[in-house]
VOGU-3710 file (C-alpha; in Angstrom, 3 decimals, decimal comma):
1> minvkstfmd> -1,648/-14,190/14,636  -3,853/-11,477/13,140  -7,456/-12,059/12,147  -8,079/-11,356/8,477  -11,407/-12,696/7,514  -11,505/-14,420/4,161  -14,893/-12,828/3,331  -14,152/-9,204/2,707  -17,578/-7,772/1,987  -20,823/-8,116/0,002
11> geryhltpls> -21,540/-11,636/1,070  -19,425/-14,128/-0,863  -18,756/-11,928/-3,885  -15,466/-10,533/-2,698  -12,859/-12,314/-0,595  -9,253/-11,947/0,464  -6,479/-14,505/0,189  -2,977/-14,020/1,640  0,030/-13,963/-0,709  1,722/-17,376/-0,849
21> tenitvakkl> 4,094/-19,335/-3,012  1,036/-20,840/-4,659  -0,390/-17,552/-5,905  2,854/-15,495/-6,235  2,904/-15,669/-10,011  -0,712/-14,412/-10,222  0,161/-11,672/-7,719  3,085/-10,538/-9,846  0,969/-10,244/-13,003  -1,733/-8,391/-11,035
31> cdisvgqnly> 0,758/-5,891/-9,596  2,326/-5,376/-13,055  -1,068/-4,390/-14,427  -2,395/-2,349/-11,491  0,652/-0,434/-10,097  3,448/-0,702/-12,618  5,432/-3,454/-14,333  8,343/-4,733/-12,209  7,607/-2,682/-9,147  6,948/-5,914/-7,380
41> tievlnraik> 9,348/-8,615/-8,541  9,044/-12,266/-7,478  11,935/-11,551/-5,131  10,153/-8,677/-3,461  6,960/-10,685/-3,144  8,754/-13,645/-1,675  10,279/-11,287/0,936  6,769/-10,014/1,825  5,675/-13,648/2,423  8,591/-14,405/4,710
51> trnhlfylly> 8,843/-11,150/6,680  7,050/-10,864/9,947  4,260/-8,219/10,215  3,950/-7,858/6,434  0,411/-8,289/5,154  0,026/-8,797/1,445  -3,481/-9,893/0,312  -5,128/-10,532/-3,018  -8,673/-9,462/-3,512  -10,964/-11,755/-5,468
61> eetreighfy> -14,342/-11,231/-6,987  -15,571/-14,835/-6,778  -12,774/-16,686/-8,502  -11,106/-13,777/-10,341  -8,097/-11,919/-8,909  -8,964/-8,177/-9,196  -6,751/-6,320/-6,757  -4,180/-6,330/-3,972  -3,351/-4,617/-0,673  0,078/-4,545/0,909
71> cfvtdvphat> 0,891/-3,047/4,291  3,244/-3,717/7,224  4,124/-2,657/10,674  7,459/-1,085/11,482  9,239/1,524/13,680  9,863/5,179/13,082  13,456/4,956/11,676  12,456/2,257/9,149  9,249/4,084/8,137  11,352/7,232/7,627
81> kqlkldsipq> 13,643/5,279/5,312  10,688/3,664/3,448  9,166/7,109/2,881  12,421/8,347/1,412  12,774/11,081/3,941  16,256/12,429/4,850  15,539/12,626/8,581  12,789/11,743/11,032  10,060/14,413/10,618  9,052/15,552/14,142
91> qlfkneqakv> 5,766/17,015/12,757  4,793/13,555/11,528  6,302/11,268/14,197  5,854/13,255/17,395  6,912/10,161/19,343  9,989/8,520/17,917  9,035/5,274/19,738  5,743/5,103/17,920  4,552/1,919/16,257  3,964/2,678/12,615
101> glfqsigflp> 1,655/1,081/10,054  2,715/1,649/6,471  0,268/1,237/3,594  2,760/0,303/0,915  0,554/-0,520/-2,084  -2,997/-0,863/-3,255  -4,110/-1,628/-6,793  -6,938/-2,944/-8,909  -7,501/-4,038/-12,456  -8,605/-1,001/-14,533
111> eyqknglaik> -12,301/-2,040/-14,658  -12,444/-2,196/-10,832  -10,995/1,259/-10,202  -13,133/4,219/-9,072  -15,926/2,025/-7,712  -15,424/2,370/-3,943  -13,226/-0,767/-3,459  -10,131/1,300/-2,462  -11,990/3,017/0,419  -13,323/-0,310/1,639
121> mihyfekilf> -9,845/-1,872/1,522  -8,333/1,126/3,334  -10,905/0,928/6,080  -10,540/-2,784/6,420  -6,781/-2,836/6,856  -6,709/0,421/8,831  -8,897/-1,331/11,468  -6,559/-4,316/11,502  -3,470/-2,163/12,019  -5,073/0,046/14,759
131> dqykvniivv> -7,031/-2,623/16,529  -4,929/-5,773/16,281  -1,397/-4,424/15,837  -1,970/-1,372/18,028  -0,069/1,035/15,703  0,024/4,718/16,718  -0,064/6,069/13,179  -0,488/4,902/9,615  1,532/6,528/6,822  0,968/6,160/3,039
141> pswkqggfip> 3,474/7,016/0,274  1,144/7,684/-2,664  2,089/8,010/-6,269  2,038/11,576/-7,652  2,574/12,588/-11,281  2,290/16,307/-11,718  -0,799/17,262/-9,816  -2,389/13,825/-10,113  -2,474/11,539/-7,071  -4,575/8,408/-7,830
151> aekpllksgf> -5,109/7,507/-4,195  -5,823/11,066/-2,986  -9,616/10,951/-3,006  -10,003/7,560/-1,224  -7,398/8,544/1,373  -8,979/11,933/2,146  -12,430/10,341/2,311  -10,964/7,802/4,758  -9,794/10,543/7,111  -6,132/10,681/6,090
161> tyfadvhraw> -4,267/14,027/5,958  -1,669/15,196/3,447  1,819/15,717/4,937  4,458/16,350/2,241  5,851/15,403/-1,156  9,011/13,396/-1,802  10,768/14,116/-5,083  11,220/11,205/-7,494  10,530/8,604/-4,854  10,722/5,523/-7,215
171> hevkelkcpy> 13,657/6,787/-9,367  16,026/4,066/-8,111  13,687/1,150/-9,054  15,653/0,333/-12,154  13,292/-2,068/-13,953  10,039/-0,273/-13,154  7,859/0,673/-16,130  5,806/3,424/-14,606  2,236/3,591/-15,838  2,034/7,327/-15,138
181> crnnkcicds> 5,185/9,088/-16,338  6,160/6,232/-18,746  9,881/7,180/-18,544  12,675/4,664/-18,497  13,403/5,759/-14,922  10,356/6,912/-13,009  10,269/10,686/-12,347  7,031/10,639/-10,328  6,940/12,013/-6,834  5,422/10,547/-3,677
191> aifykage> 2,690/12,337/-1,683  2,736/11,260/1,916  -0,527/10,970/3,781  -1,063/9,939/7,462  -3,706/9,058/9,990  -3,086/8,971/13,730  -4,718/6,556/16,147  -7,172/7,778/18,703
//
């Protein structure tokens, strides 16, 4: 059992609560606002609750839900598939037996963006994956629309390195209403970042 403290930072102002059947509807609404409508359906969120080594947490400011963080632990073949790569990239996964942490999603309500919370969340869950799960590397598929990568600055400031782009990474998510390209089917790319353990 991992140790995720309920108090996240700044005394009692911010705290984390795991995704559950009790807050799944709230989580769905929050994800629709922060990362795109229908990217995380109730079915997807239920699967995250039930699947071993999947960590989906809601961030609260006092009693208000303001953000979420979703990551999980997997192996190299599954991480390669999740990143939408055609084959295992030897430059990224030098050891094909590596234990991989994948930062799947981070999002905040608009008024809580660009205030340092993303960096704090990245550092917090990075430490959990490296220290408690003993992953060898963390990879992040980040939204990219044209030259704009919303998560680029917090990832670079957190010591992550850019690896490669994946063309139209969310194109097959049929019901997604992308907040960036706003097309019926998302045409945004994914920019992959990574950080290796020490």
